C-alpha positions in Angstrom: 0.1 0.1 0.1 1.3 3.4 -0.8 3.3 5.4 2.3 1.1 8.3 4.0 3.9 11.1 1.7 2.9 13.9 4.3 3.2 12.2 7.4 3.4 14.7 10.1 4.9 12.7 12.6 8.4 12.1 10.3 8.1 16.0 8.7 8.3 17.1 12.3 10.8 14.4 13.6 13.5 15.0 10.5 14.4 18.9 11.1 15.3 17.6 14.9 17.4 15.2 13.7 19.4 17.1 11.6 19.8 19.8 14.6 20.8 16.7 16.5 24.1 16.5 13.9 25.2 20.2 15.1 24.5 19.4 18.8 26.2 16.6 20.5 24.1 17.2 23.8 20.4 17.4 21.8 18.6 14.0 21.8 15.0 13.7 20.5 15.1 9.8 20.8 12.4 10.3 24.2 9.9 11.2 21.2 10.5 7.8 19.9 9.4 4.7 21.9 10.7 1.3 20.1 9.2 3.5 16.7 5.4 3.8 18.2 4.8 7.4 18.0 4.7 9.0 21.4 1.6 12.4 20.7 -0.1 11.3 24.1 2.8 10.3 27.5 4.9 7.5 26.9 3.9 4.3 28.3 6.6 3.2 28.6 8.4 5.7 30.4 11.4 4.0 31.9 12.9 2.9 28.1 12.8 6.8 27.4 15.2 7.9 30.5 17.0 4.9 29.2 17.8 6.2 26.5 17.8 10.0 28.0 20.5 8.9 30.4 22.8 6.9 27.8 22.9 10.0 25.7 23.8 12.2 28.8 26.6 9.4 29.9 27.7 9.9 27.2 27.5 13.5 25.5 28.1 15.2 28.6 29.9 12.8 31.1 31.9 11.8 28.2 31.6 7.8 28.3 32.3 5.5 25.8 29.2 3.7 25.3 26.1 3.2 22.8 23.5 5.8 23.2 21.8 6.5 19.3 20.1 4.2 17.3 21.9 3.1 13.7 21.9 6.5 12.4 21.6 6.9 8.3 24.9 7.9 6.9 24.1 7.4 3.2 23.6 4.9 0.3 25.0 3.0 -2.7 23.1 2.4 -6.2 23.5 -1.5 -6.9 21.4 -2.0 -10.0 18.3 -2.8 -9.0 18.6 -2.0 -5.2 19.7 0.3 -2.8 22.6 0.0 -0.3 21.9 1.8 3.3 24.9 2.3 5.3 24.9 3.8 8.8 26.4 5.0 11.8 26.0 3.7 15.5 25.8 0.3 14.5 27.7 -0.5 17.6 27.9 -4.5 17.3 26.1 -4.7 14.0 22.0 -4.2 13.0 19.0 -6.6 13.5 15.6 -7.0 12.7 14.2 -6.5 16.2 14.4 -10.1 16.6 12.1 -10.8 13.8 13.5 -12.2 10.6 12.0 -9.8 8.7 12.9 -6.0 8.5 10.2 -4.0 8.0 9.0 -0.9 7.6 11.1 0.3 4.1 10.2 2.2 0.8 11.3 2.3 -2.1 11.0 4.7 -5.3 11.8 5.1 -8.6 12.4 8.8 -10.8 8.4 8.4 -10.5 8.5 9.6 -7.0 5.8 6.6 -6.2 7.4 4.5 -3.2 6.4 1.3 -2.9 6.5 -1.3 0.1 9.8 -2.9 0.4 12.5 -6.1 1.2 15.0 -5.3 3.2 17.6 -7.2 4.2 20.9 -6.9 6.6 24.2 -7.3 5.6 26.9 -6.1 8.2 26.4 -2.4 9.4 24.2 -1.9 5.9 21.1 -2.6 4.8 20.1 -3.8 1.5 16.5 -2.1 0.3 14.3 -3.7 -3.2 11.1 -3.7 -4.7 9.9 -6.4 -7.4 7.7 -2.7 -8.0 10.7 -0.9 -8.8 13.6 -1.9 -11.1 15.6 1.7 -10.8 15.1 3.2 -7.5 16.6 6.5 -6.7 15.0 7.2 -2.9 14.2 5.2 0.4 12.4 5.8 3.1 12.4 4.0 6.7 9.5 4.6 9.1 7.9 7.2 7.0 4.2 7.2 8.9 3.3 8.8 11.3 2.4 5.6 13.5 5.5 3.2 11.7 6.4 -0.3 11.8 10.0 0.1 13.4 12.1 -2.9 13.4 15.9 -1.9 12.9 18.4 -1.7 15.9 21.6 -1.7 16.7 24.0 -4.0 18.3 23.6 -1.8 22.2 19.6 -2.6 21.0 18.7 1.2 20.3 15.7 2.0 17.3 16.4 3.6 14.5 14.9 6.9 13.6 13.1 7.5 10.4 14.9 9.1 7.2 14.8 9.4 3.6 17.6 9.3 1.2 15.7 11.9 -0.8 14.5 15.5 -0.4 11.6 15.4 -2.3 8.7 18.0 -1.3 6.0 15.1 -1.8 
């Protein structure tokens, strides 16, 4: 099914994520509860507090510990698939105890996104769809209530990201 292109939550969250790249003490993970959007008060306050504490210990107190989920770093086109690379993999990527990695969508030059198959290969994710013979963009967890299965070895979830800058 088509992904909502105007996903409110991700449109608000992406500028915050961009700010984090320039502000070491900023953290927006508290807004994300295992990829269940927290527009209301968090149900799992302990996990939110744990992630905030990890950030404080690493970024403020200088402890060398994992404090962030996987962060999109770049991509490479490989024929009919796209390989996504990440920072903060901390022991590798995993699909949250599942055999299936969900939440990825891919588009071709027509800018139409289709649900994608995704598989983890080391510290990268390879994304493709039989409906997109020439992929040019990938989005992950790009919805108001996204399905998120991508975690790092420290058990921290990846935030939504996109490889495109399209306005629709």
